[in-house]
Every structure is written in C-alpha cells, then in structure tokens.
C-alpha positions, 0 to 999 in steps of 0.5 A, a space after each residue: 500500500 503506497 500510502 501506508 507511512 502517512 496512514 500510520 501517522 494519521 492512525 496513531 494520532 487518531 487513536 490518541 485523539 479518540 482515546 482522549 475524548 472517549 475518556 473525557 466523555 465516559 468518566 468526566 460528567 462535566 464534559 456533557 454538562 451543557 447537554 440534556 441528560 439524555 444526550 449526556 448519557 448517550 454520549 457516555 455510552 458511546 464513549 465507553 464503546 469507543 474506548 473499549 472496542 473501537 480504539 483497539 480495533 482501529 490499531 489492530 486492523 491497521 497493524 494487519 493492513 500494514 502487513 498487506 492483509 486484505 481482510 484487515 484493510 476492509 475492517 480498518 475501512 469500516 472502523 474509520 467510517 464509523 469514527 467519521 460518522 460518529 464525530 460528525 455528530 459530536 461536532 454538530 450535535 454536542 454542545 460546545 465544550 473544552 474538547 471541541 477541537 479534539 472532536 474536530 481533530 478526530 473527524 478530520 483524521 478519520 476523514 482523510 485516513 478514510 479517503 486515502 484508504 478508499 483511494 488505495 482500495 479503488 486502485 485494486 481489483 477487489 472483486 478478485 479478492 472474493 470467492 463464493 461470497 454470499 452476495 445475495 444475502 448480504 445485499 438483502 440484509 443491507 437493504 432491510 437495515 436501510 429500510 428499517 432506519 428509514 421507517 424509524 426516522 421518517 416516522 418522527 420526521 414526516 408527522 412533524 413536517 405535516 403538523 409544522 412542528 419540531 420532532 420531539 428528539 430535536 426539541 427535547 435535546 435543544 438541537 436545531 436539527 437531529 444530525 443523525 437524521 441528516 447523516 443517515 438520510 443523506 449519506 449512510 442509508 443511500 450508501 447501504 442501498 447503493 452498496 447492496 445493489 453493486 455487490 449483487 452485481 459482484 462489482 469491486 466497489 460493491 464489495 468495498 462498500 458492503 464490507 465497510 458498511 457491515 463493520 460500521 453497522 457492527 460498531 454503530 449498533 453496539 454503541 447504540 445498545 450501550 447508549 440505551 443501557 446508560 440511559 437505563 442505568 442513569 434512570 432516564 429511561 426504564 425500557 432496556 428492550 431497545 438495547 436488546 434489539 440493537 445488540 441483536 442487530 450488532 450480532 447479526 451484522 457481525 455474522 454477516 461480516 464473517 460470512 462475507 470477509 471469510 471469503 476474502 482470499 489471502 494475498 499471495 506472498 511475493 
C-alpha cells in the first residue's frame, strides 16, 4: 500500500485523539454538562464503546493492513467510517465544550485516513479478492437495515413536517436539527442501498462498500445498545428492550461480516 507511512501517522494520532475524548466523555460528567441528560448519557455510552472496542480495533486492523492483509484493510475501512460518522455528530450535535477541537481533530483524521484508504482500495481489483461470497444475502440484509432506519426516522420526521412542528428528539435535546437524521438520510442509508445493489452485481466497489458498511453497522449498533443501557442505568429511561434489539442487530451484522470477509482470499506472498 503506497500510502501506508502517512496512514500510520494519521492512525496513531487518531487513536490518541479518540482515546482522549472517549475518556473525557465516559468518566468526566462535566464534559456533557451543557447537554440534556439524555444526550449526556448517550454520549457516555458511546464513549465507553469507543474506548473499549473501537480504539483497539482501529490499531489492530491497521497493524494487519500494514502487513498487506486484505481482510484487515476492509475492517480498518469500516472502523474509520464509523469514527467519521460518529464525530460528525459530536461536532454538530454536542454542545460546545473544552474538547471541541479534539472532536474536530478526530473527524478530520478519520476523514482523510478514510479517503486515502478508499483511494488505495479503488486502485485494486477487489472483486478478485472474493470467492463464493454470499452476495445475495448480504445485499438483502443491507437493504432491510436501510429500510428499517428509514421507517424509524421518517416516522418522527414526516408527522412533524405535516403538523409544522419540531420532532420531539430535536426539541427535547435543544438541537436545531437531529444530525443523525441528516447523516443517515443523506449519506449512510443511500450508501447501504447503493452498496447492496453493486455487490449483487459482484462489482469491486460493491464489495468495498458492503464490507465497510457491515463493520460500521457492527460498531454503530453496539454503541447504540450501550447508549440505551446508560440511559437505563442513569434512570432516564426504564425500557432496556431497545438495547436488546440493537445488540441483536450488532450480532447479526457481525455474522454477516464473517460470512462475507471469510471469503476474502489471502494475498499471495511475493
């Protein structure tokens, strides 16, 4: 990989920056003191997942990517995309605090690392990496997940538009708009559907998008489950069944990730 030296520096800095903001959010309550109790609890839940799962996965996947592991490069890409997605929300959805510059730094590092990696992957014939991959099953799963989240968000957005009101998840958290709605409706959910259609045709870009999307969904739904659990622990919400749903979705995404990535051929030694 031509950009490996630059990626090594960016990844190290990203891991440090992500660890700093995760420790601050998970263990120092004043970090989210300007946010609603609900937003603060959700932030702490995600910070715990970022610290315990995402930082180690980022470093480990990059380590094997630097050793020319094809599977690791796709896991690394999914991890970068998850961080990039999450920190758009941190930058635009969390009230200003002393870690704002670290939020921006984390977003910037993940963005440019992802661009470099994605550019490198597009130079290669990724469709030749896979043999007997379950493209129909993966394609169907990506579409189903996209439709589920479309229904969830539109169920909140459309009635508010028709009644000329602000959705409860926006007004209740003192937001201008919900950044999750924006990112999902503009980028993430259309990306899942496009990736599903491309992988069904066994195109290289489809394999890249689908692999990254599956890793991203494993991490995101795990973080969502942690958010709900912290809400319950802080007695802000008493319903933990949503956490079970997200945990089940994370496990399902993990199984689909295994089914797809286990079909990646090992790069021949030279």
